[in-house]
N, CA, C and O atoms as a GROMACS GRO file, in nm:
protein
  436
    1MET      N    1   0.084  -0.116   0.000
    1MET     CA    2   0.000   0.000   0.000
    1MET      C    3   0.090   0.124   0.000
    1MET      O    4   0.186   0.134   0.077
    2LYS      N    5   0.057   0.219  -0.087
    2LYS     CA    6   0.134   0.342  -0.096
    2LYS      C    7   0.059   0.455  -0.028
    2LYS      O    8  -0.058   0.479  -0.057
    3ILE      N    9   0.125   0.523   0.063
    3ILE     CA   10   0.064   0.635   0.135
    3ILE      C   11   0.126   0.764   0.083
    3ILE      O   12   0.248   0.782   0.085
    4GLU      N   13   0.040   0.853   0.036
    4GLU     CA   14   0.087   0.982  -0.013
    4GLU      C   15   0.047   1.092   0.085
    4GLU      O   16  -0.064   1.094   0.138
    5LYS      N   17   0.139   1.180   0.107
    5LYS     CA   18   0.112   1.292   0.194
    5LYS      C   19   0.081   1.414   0.107
    5LYS      O   20   0.162   1.454   0.023
    6ILE      N   21  -0.035   1.472   0.129
    6ILE     CA   22  -0.075   1.589   0.053
    6ILE      C   23  -0.043   1.713   0.135
    6ILE      O   24  -0.090   1.730   0.248
    7ILE      N   25   0.037   1.798   0.075
    7ILE     CA   26   0.075   1.921   0.143
    7ILE      C   27   0.014   2.038   0.067
    7ILE      O   28   0.039   2.055  -0.053
    8ASN      N   29  -0.065   2.116   0.135
    8ASN     CA   30  -0.129   2.232   0.074
    8ASN      C   31  -0.111   2.351   0.169
    8ASN      O   32  -0.204   2.392   0.238
    9PRO      N   33   0.011   2.406   0.171
    9PRO     CA   34   0.035   2.516   0.265
    9PRO      C   35  -0.035   2.644   0.221
    9PRO      O   36  -0.036   2.679   0.103
   10THR      N   37  -0.093   2.712   0.316
   10THR     CA   38  -0.154   2.842   0.291
   10THR      C   39  -0.086   2.943   0.381
   10THR      O   40  -0.072   2.922   0.501
   11ILE      N   41  -0.044   3.052   0.321
   11ILE     CA   42   0.021   3.159   0.395
   11ILE      C   43  -0.069   3.281   0.386
   11ILE      O   44  -0.108   3.321   0.276
   12GLU      N   45  -0.100   3.340   0.501
   12GLU     CA   46  -0.182   3.461   0.504
   12GLU      C   47  -0.106   3.570   0.576
   12GLU      O   48  -0.034   3.545   0.673
   13SER      N   49  -0.123   3.691   0.528
   13SER     CA   50  -0.060   3.805   0.594
   13SER      C   51  -0.149   3.926   0.576
   13SER      O   52  -0.214   3.942   0.472
   14GLU      N   53  -0.153   4.013   0.678
   14GLU     CA   54  -0.226   4.138   0.668
   14GLU      C   55  -0.125   4.251   0.661
   14GLU      O   56  -0.028   4.254   0.737
   15LEU      N   57  -0.149   4.344   0.569
   15LEU     CA   58  -0.060   4.457   0.550
   15LEU      C   59  -0.122   4.584   0.606
   15LEU      O   60  -0.243   4.606   0.594
   16TYR      N   61  -0.039   4.666   0.668
   16TYR     CA   62  -0.083   4.793   0.726
   16TYR      C   63   0.011   4.903   0.677
   16TYR      O   64   0.125   4.877   0.640
   17GLU      N   65  -0.038   5.026   0.676
   17GLU     CA   66   0.046   5.142   0.650
   17GLU      C   67   0.064   5.215   0.783
   17GLU      O   68  -0.020   5.203   0.873
   18LEU      N   69   0.172   5.289   0.795
   18LEU     CA   70   0.201   5.356   0.922
   18LEU      C   71   0.133   5.491   0.936
   18LEU      O   72   0.146   5.556   1.039
   19ALA      N   73   0.062   5.534   0.833
   19ALA     CA   74  -0.014   5.658   0.840
   19ALA      C   75  -0.158   5.630   0.799
   19ALA      O   76  -0.183   5.554   0.706
   20VAL      N   77  -0.251   5.690   0.870
   20VAL     CA   78  -0.393   5.671   0.837
   20VAL      C   79  -0.456   5.808   0.822
   20VAL      O   80  -0.445   5.886   0.916
   21PRO      N   81  -0.520   5.843   0.712
   21PRO     CA   82  -0.531   5.757   0.595
   21PRO      C   83  -0.399   5.752   0.519
   21PRO      O   84  -0.325   5.849   0.513
   22GLY      N   85  -0.374   5.636   0.462
   22GLY     CA   86  -0.254   5.616   0.381
   22GLY      C   87  -0.294   5.606   0.235
   22GLY      O   88  -0.394   5.665   0.193
   23ASN      N   89  -0.217   5.534   0.158
   23ASN     CA   90  -0.251   5.515   0.017
   23ASN      C   91  -0.377   5.432   0.001
   23ASN      O   92  -0.453   5.452  -0.093
   24VAL      N   93  -0.400   5.338   0.092
   24VAL     CA   94  -0.520   5.253   0.088
   24VAL      C   95  -0.585   5.245   0.226
   24VAL      O   96  -0.707   5.260   0.238
   25ILE      N   97  -0.505   5.222   0.330
   25ILE     CA   98  -0.559   5.207   0.464
   25ILE      C   99  -0.625   5.337   0.508
   25ILE      O  100  -0.566   5.445   0.497
   26GLY      N  101  -0.749   5.326   0.558
   26GLY     CA  102  -0.822   5.442   0.605
   26GLY      C  103  -0.908   5.510   0.500
   26GLY      O  104  -0.985   5.600   0.532
   27LEU      N  105  -0.895   5.467   0.374
   27LEU     CA  106  -0.980   5.528   0.270
   27LEU      C  107  -1.125   5.485   0.288
   27LEU      O  108  -1.153   5.374   0.331
   28GLU      N  109  -1.216   5.577   0.255
   28GLU     CA  110  -1.358   5.544   0.258
   28GLU      C  111  -1.387   5.438   0.152
   28GLU      O  112  -1.327   5.435   0.045
   29VAL      N  113  -1.480   5.350   0.185
   29VAL     CA  114  -1.525   5.247   0.091
   29VAL      C  115  -1.668   5.279   0.051
   29VAL      O  116  -1.756   5.294   0.136
   30ILE      N  117  -1.690   5.290  -0.080
   30ILE     CA  118  -1.821   5.324  -0.134
   30ILE      C  119  -1.868   5.210  -0.223
   30ILE      O  120  -1.797   5.170  -0.316
   31ASP      N  121  -1.987   5.157  -0.194
   31ASP     CA  122  -2.035   5.042  -0.272
   31ASP      C  123  -2.100   5.086  -0.403
   31ASP      O  124  -2.102   5.205  -0.434
   32SER      N  125  -2.151   4.991  -0.479
   32SER     CA  126  -2.207   5.021  -0.611
   32SER      C  127  -2.336   5.102  -0.605
   32SER      O  128  -2.381   5.153  -0.707
   33TYR      N  129  -2.397   5.114  -0.486
   33TYR     CA  130  -2.514   5.199  -0.467
   33TYR      C  131  -2.476   5.339  -0.419
   33TYR      O  132  -2.561   5.417  -0.378
   34ALA      N  133  -2.345   5.370  -0.423
   34ALA     CA  134  -2.290   5.499  -0.379
   34ALA      C  135  -2.311   5.525  -0.231
   34ALA      O  136  -2.327   5.639  -0.189
   35ARG      N  137  -2.312   5.418  -0.151
   35ARG     CA  138  -2.324   5.430  -0.005
   35ARG      C  139  -2.186   5.416   0.059
   35ARG      O  140  -2.110   5.327   0.023
   36LYS      N  141  -2.153   5.505   0.153
   36LYS     CA  142  -2.032   5.490   0.233
   36LYS      C  143  -2.058   5.377   0.331
   36LYS      O  144  -2.152   5.383   0.410
   37VAL      N  145  -1.974   5.273   0.326
   37VAL     CA  146  -1.999   5.157   0.411
   37VAL      C  147  -1.888   5.130   0.512
   37VAL      O  148  -1.902   5.042   0.597
   38GLY      N  149  -1.779   5.205   0.504
   38GLY     CA  150  -1.670   5.184   0.600
   38GLY      C  151  -1.540   5.241   0.549
   38GLY      O  152  -1.537   5.318   0.453
   39VAL      N  153  -1.431   5.202   0.616
   39VAL     CA  154  -1.296   5.240   0.576
   39VAL      C  155  -1.212   5.113   0.566
   39VAL      O  156  -1.242   5.012   0.629
   40VAL      N  157  -1.107   5.120   0.486
   40VAL     CA  158  -1.016   5.005   0.472
   40VAL      C  159  -0.932   4.995   0.599
   40VAL      O  160  -0.863   5.089   0.636
   41ARG      N  161  -0.939   4.878   0.666
   41ARG     CA  162  -0.861   4.855   0.788
   41ARG      C  163  -0.726   4.794   0.756
   41ARG      O  164  -0.625   4.831   0.816
   42SER      N  165  -0.723   4.700   0.661
   42SER     CA  166  -0.597   4.636   0.623
   42SER      C  167  -0.615   4.568   0.488
   42SER      O  168  -0.725   4.561   0.433
   43ILE      N  169  -0.504   4.519   0.437
   43ILE     CA  170  -0.504   4.442   0.313
   43ILE      C  171  -0.458   4.302   0.349
   43ILE      O  172  -0.352   4.284   0.409
   44LYS      N  173  -0.537   4.203   0.314
   44LYS     CA  174  -0.506   4.064   0.347
   44LYS      C  175  -0.462   3.993   0.219
   44LYS      O  176  -0.532   3.996   0.118
   45ILE      N  177  -0.346   3.930   0.226
   45ILE     CA  178  -0.293   3.856   0.112
   45ILE      C  179  -0.280   3.709   0.151
   45ILE      O  180  -0.228   3.676   0.258
   46GLN      N  181  -0.328   3.623   0.064
   46GLN     CA  182  -0.318   3.478   0.085
   46GLN      C  183  -0.245   3.419  -0.034
   46GLN      O  184  -0.271   3.453  -0.149
   47PHE      N  185  -0.152   3.329  -0.004
   47PHE     CA  186  -0.078   3.259  -0.108
   47PHE      C  187  -0.118   3.112  -0.112
   47PHE      O  188  -0.140   3.048  -0.009
   48PHE      N  189  -0.126   3.063  -0.232
   48PHE     CA  190  -0.154   2.923  -0.264
   48PHE      C  191  -0.296   2.884  -0.227
   48PHE      O  192  -0.316   2.812  -0.129
   49PRO      N  193  -0.393   2.927  -0.301
   49PRO     CA  194  -0.388   3.013  -0.421
   49PRO      C  195  -0.376   3.159  -0.381
   49PRO      O  196  -0.406   3.196  -0.267
   50ILE      N  197  -0.331   3.242  -0.474
   50ILE     CA  198  -0.314   3.384  -0.446
   50ILE      C  199  -0.451   3.452  -0.443
   50ILE      O  200  -0.532   3.438  -0.534
   51LYS      N  201  -0.474   3.526  -0.335
   51LYS     CA  202  -0.600   3.597  -0.316
   51LYS      C  203  -0.570   3.725  -0.238
   51LYS      O  204  -0.496   3.722  -0.139
   52VAL      N  205  -0.628   3.836  -0.281
   52VAL     CA  206  -0.609   3.964  -0.212
   52VAL      C  207  -0.747   4.016  -0.173
   52VAL      O  208  -0.838   4.024  -0.256
   53ASP      N  209  -0.761   4.053  -0.046
   53ASP     CA  210  -0.885   4.110   0.006
   53ASP      C  211  -0.854   4.242   0.076
   53ASP      O  212  -0.748   4.258   0.136
   54LEU      N  213  -0.948   4.334   0.068
   54LEU     CA  214  -0.945   4.452   0.153
   54LEU      C  215  -1.032   4.421   0.274
   54LEU      O  216  -1.145   4.377   0.258
   55ILE      N  217  -0.981   4.443   0.392
   55ILE     CA  218  -1.060   4.424   0.514
   55ILE      C  219  -1.122   4.560   0.545
   55ILE      O  220  -1.051   4.657   0.571
   56VAL      N  221  -1.255   4.565   0.544
   56VAL     CA  222  -1.328   4.690   0.562
   56VAL      C  223  -1.386   4.694   0.703
   56VAL      O  224  -1.446   4.597   0.750
   57LYS      N  225  -1.368   4.808   0.768
   57LYS     CA  226  -1.423   4.829   0.902
   57LYS      C  227  -1.543   4.921   0.888
   57LYS      O  228  -1.531   5.035   0.844
   58GLY      N  229  -1.660   4.870   0.928
   58GLY     CA  230  -1.782   4.949   0.928
   58GLY      C  231  -1.825   4.972   1.072
   58GLY      O  232  -1.746   4.952   1.164
   59LEU      N  233  -1.947   5.014   1.091
   59LEU     CA  234  -1.999   5.035   1.227
   59LEU      C  235  -2.033   4.900   1.289
   59LEU      O  236  -2.135   4.839   1.256
   60GLY      N  237  -1.949   4.855   1.380
   60GLY     CA  238  -1.972   4.730   1.451
   60GLY      C  239  -1.950   4.605   1.369
   60GLY      O  240  -1.992   4.497   1.410
   61VAL      N  241  -1.883   4.617   1.254
   61VAL     CA  242  -1.862   4.501   1.168
   61VAL      C  243  -1.733   4.517   1.088
   61VAL      O  244  -1.697   4.628   1.050
   62GLU      N  245  -1.664   4.407   1.063
   62GLU     CA  246  -1.551   4.403   0.971
   62GLU      C  247  -1.577   4.292   0.872
   62GLU      O  248  -1.628   4.186   0.909
   63PHE      N  249  -1.543   4.316   0.746
   63PHE     CA  250  -1.570   4.215   0.643
   63PHE      C  251  -1.469   4.228   0.530
   63PHE      O  252  -1.417   4.337   0.505
   64PRO      N  253  -1.441   4.117   0.462
   64PRO     CA  254  -1.347   4.120   0.349
   64PRO      C  255  -1.419   4.156   0.219
   64PRO      O  256  -1.534   4.120   0.197
   65ILE      N  257  -1.348   4.227   0.134
   65ILE     CA  258  -1.392   4.256  -0.002
   65ILE      C  259  -1.281   4.207  -0.095
   65ILE      O  260  -1.167   4.251  -0.083
   66SER      N  261  -1.313   4.119  -0.186
   66SER     CA  262  -1.215   4.068  -0.280
   66SER      C  263  -1.163   4.182  -0.368
   66SER      O  264  -1.239   4.270  -0.407
   67ALA      N  265  -1.034   4.178  -0.399
   67ALA     CA  266  -0.976   4.278  -0.488
   67ALA      C  267  -1.045   4.278  -0.623
   67ALA      O  268  -1.047   4.380  -0.692
   68GLU      N  269  -1.101   4.166  -0.662
   68GLU     CA  270  -1.173   4.156  -0.789
   68GLU      C  271  -1.301   4.240  -0.789
   68GLU      O  272  -1.352   4.275  -0.895
   69ASP      N  273  -1.353   4.271  -0.670
   69ASP     CA  274  -1.476   4.349  -0.658
   69ASP      C  275  -1.449   4.499  -0.645
   69ASP      O  276  -1.542   4.577  -0.624
   70VAL      N  277  -1.323   4.539  -0.656
   70VAL     CA  278  -1.286   4.680  -0.648
   70VAL      C  279  -1.287   4.738  -0.789
   70VAL      O  280  -1.221   4.687  -0.879
   71LYS      N  281  -1.362   4.845  -0.805
   71LYS     CA  282  -1.371   4.913  -0.935
   71LYS      C  283  -1.254   5.009  -0.954
   71LYS      O  284  -1.190   5.012  -1.060
   72ALA      N  285  -1.225   5.089  -0.849
   72ALA     CA  286  -1.117   5.187  -0.856
   72ALA      C  287  -1.074   5.227  -0.716
   72ALA      O  288  -1.152   5.224  -0.621
   73ILE      N  289  -0.945   5.266  -0.706
   73ILE     CA  290  -0.892   5.323  -0.582
   73ILE      C  291  -0.832   5.458  -0.617
   73ILE      O  292  -0.731   5.465  -0.688
   74ASN      N  293  -0.893   5.562  -0.568
   74ASN     CA  294  -0.842   5.698  -0.586
   74ASN      C  295  -0.840   5.763  -0.448
   74ASN      O  296  -0.767   5.717  -0.360
   75SER      N  297  -0.918   5.866  -0.427
   75SER     CA  298  -0.929   5.925  -0.293
   75SER      C  299  -1.026   5.844  -0.207
   75SER      O  300  -1.032   5.862  -0.086
   76VAL      N  301  -1.102   5.754  -0.271
   76VAL     CA  302  -1.190   5.658  -0.205
   76VAL      C  303  -1.176   5.525  -0.277
   76VAL      O  304  -1.118   5.518  -0.386
   77VAL      N  305  -1.229   5.420  -0.216
   77VAL     CA  306  -1.234   5.288  -0.281
   77VAL      C  307  -1.375   5.268  -0.332
   77VAL      O  308  -1.470   5.261  -0.254
   78ASN      N  309  -1.389   5.259  -0.463
   78ASN     CA  310  -1.519   5.234  -0.525
   78ASN      C  311  -1.532   5.086  -0.556
   78ASN      O  312  -1.443   5.025  -0.615
   79LEU      N  313  -1.646   5.028  -0.516
   79LEU     CA  314  -1.670   4.886  -0.538
   79LEU      C  315  -1.763   4.864  -0.656
   79LEU      O  316  -1.843   4.950  -0.692
   80LYS      N  317  -1.751   4.746  -0.716
   80LYS     CA  318  -1.838   4.704  -0.825
   80LYS      C  319  -1.968   4.643  -0.773
   80LYS      O  320  -2.062   4.622  -0.849
   81ILE      N  321  -1.972   4.615  -0.645
   81ILE     CA  322  -2.082   4.538  -0.586
   81ILE      C  323  -2.151   4.616  -0.473
   81ILE      O  324  -2.090   4.705  -0.414
   82PRO      N  325  -2.276   4.582  -0.443
   82PRO     CA  326  -2.339   4.638  -0.324
   82PRO      C  327  -2.288   4.564  -0.200
   82PRO      O  328  -2.252   4.447  -0.207
   83VAL      N  329  -2.285   4.634  -0.089
   83VAL     CA  330  -2.241   4.572   0.037
   83VAL      C  331  -2.364   4.551   0.124
   83VAL      O  332  -2.437   4.645   0.154
   84LYS      N  333  -2.385   4.425   0.164
   84LYS     CA  334  -2.500   4.392   0.247
   84LYS      C  335  -2.461   4.372   0.393
   84LYS      O  336  -2.548   4.366   0.480
   85GLN      N  337  -2.329   4.362   0.420
   85GLN     CA  338  -2.282   4.334   0.555
   85GLN      C  339  -2.280   4.457   0.645
   85GLN      O  340  -2.268   4.444   0.767
   86ALA      N  341  -2.292   4.577   0.586
   86ALA     CA  342  -2.277   4.698   0.666
   86ALA      C  343  -2.382   4.802   0.629
   86ALA      O  344  -2.428   4.810   0.515
   87ASP      N  345  -2.418   4.882   0.729
   87ASP     CA  346  -2.508   4.994   0.706
   87ASP      C  347  -2.428   5.113   0.654
   87ASP      O  348  -2.306   5.118   0.668
   88GLU      N  349  -2.498   5.207   0.593
   88GLU     CA  350  -2.434   5.328   0.546
   88GLU      C  351  -2.385   5.410   0.664
   88GLU      O  352  -2.449   5.415   0.769
   89ILE      N  353  -2.270   5.474   0.647
   89ILE     CA  354  -2.213   5.554   0.755
   89ILE      C  355  -2.209   5.701   0.714
   89ILE      O  356  -2.223   5.735   0.597
   90LYS      N  357  -2.190   5.787   0.813
   90LYS     CA  358  -2.183   5.932   0.792
   90LYS      C  359  -2.038   5.976   0.797
   90LYS      O  360  -1.949   5.900   0.834
   91LEU      N  361  -2.015   6.101   0.759
   91LEU     CA  362  -1.879   6.156   0.756
   91LEU      C  363  -1.811   6.148   0.892
   91LEU      O  364  -1.693   6.113   0.899
   92GLN      N  365  -1.883   6.180   1.000
   92GLN     CA  366  -1.821   6.172   1.133
   92GLN      C  367  -1.785   6.028   1.171
   92GLN      O  368  -1.692   6.005   1.248
   93ASP      N  369  -1.860   5.931   1.117
   93ASP     CA  370  -1.826   5.790   1.140
   93ASP      C  371  -1.695   5.754   1.072
   93ASP      O  372  -1.617   5.674   1.124
   94VAL      N  373  -1.671   5.811   0.954
   94VAL     CA  374  -1.546   5.785   0.881
   94VAL      C  375  -1.428   5.828   0.967
   94VAL      O  376  -1.331   5.753   0.981
   95GLU      N  377  -1.434   5.947   1.023
   95GLU     CA  378  -1.325   5.996   1.107
   95GLU      C  379  -1.304   5.907   1.229
   95GLU      O  380  -1.191   5.878   1.266
   96ARG      N  381  -1.414   5.864   1.292
   96ARG     CA  382  -1.403   5.778   1.410
   96ARG      C  383  -1.343   5.642   1.373
   96ARG      O  384  -1.258   5.591   1.445
   97LEU      N  385  -1.385   5.585   1.261
   97LEU     CA  386  -1.332   5.456   1.217
   97LEU      C  387  -1.185   5.467   1.180
   97LEU      O  388  -1.108   5.374   1.205
   98ARG      N  389  -1.146   5.578   1.120
   98ARG     CA  390  -1.003   5.600   1.089
   98ARG      C  391  -0.922   5.606   1.217
   98ARG      O  392  -0.815   5.546   1.225
   99GLU      N  393  -0.972   5.677   1.317
   99GLU     CA  394  -0.900   5.688   1.444
   99GLU      C  395  -0.889   5.551   1.512
   99GLU      O  396  -0.784   5.518   1.566
  100GLU      N  397  -0.996   5.473   1.511
  100GLU     CA  398  -0.992   5.338   1.568
  100GLU      C  399  -0.890   5.251   1.494
  100GLU      O  400  -0.815   5.175   1.556
  101THR      N  401  -0.887   5.263   1.362
  101THR     CA  402  -0.792   5.186   1.281
  101THR      C  403  -0.650   5.227   1.314
  101THR      O  404  -0.563   5.141   1.331
  102PHE      N  405  -0.624   5.357   1.323
  102PHE     CA  406  -0.490   5.407   1.354
  102PHE      C  407  -0.446   5.361   1.493
  102PHE      O  408  -0.331   5.323   1.512
  103THR      N  409  -0.536   5.366   1.589
  103THR     CA  410  -0.505   5.319   1.725
  103THR      C  411  -0.471   5.170   1.724
  103THR      O  412  -0.378   5.127   1.793
  104GLU      N  413  -0.545   5.092   1.647
  104GLU     CA  414  -0.518   4.949   1.636
  104GLU      C  415  -0.382   4.923   1.574
  104GLU      O  416  -0.308   4.836   1.621
  105ILE      N  417  -0.348   4.998   1.469
  105ILE     CA  418  -0.219   4.979   1.403
  105ILE      C  419  -0.105   5.016   1.498
  105ILE      O  420  -0.004   4.946   1.504
  106LYS      N  421  -0.120   5.126   1.571
  106LYS     CA  422  -0.017   5.168   1.666
  106LYS      C  423   0.007   5.062   1.772
  106LYS      O  424   0.120   5.044   1.818
  107SER      N  425  -0.099   4.991   1.813
  107SER     CA  426  -0.084   4.888   1.916
  107SER      C  427  -0.008   4.765   1.863
  107SER      O  428   0.045   4.687   1.941
  108LEU      N  429  -0.004   4.749   1.730
  108LEU     CA  430   0.065   4.635   1.670
  108LEU      C  431   0.215   4.657   1.656
  108LEU      O  432   0.292   4.562   1.648
  109ILE      N  433   0.256   4.784   1.652
  109ILE     CA  434   0.399   4.811   1.632
  109ILE      C  435   0.469   4.859   1.757
  109ILE      O  436   0.589   4.885   1.754
   0.00000   0.00000   0.00000
């Protein structure tokens, strides 16, 4: 009898920037219905298979958005899809979520 060992290693890492808002971290996320749904908390990269997600922080919720569902990244992140995991947020919520994200990043370094 031949026994084969199947190895399927998965490596995951989350990326942060040291300034919030940065190039991506802390940017507002706007879904396909033009609703502000949160800010980018981190970028998650998975290898084998390769997958990139933006981790979005909303009011009381965090959720991944596949890089494939991102339409554009400029001064905000525009999505190709509607977001059902989060309620729409206001401008003052964006500032609070950015501050929470920055505090979290500072605690990691």
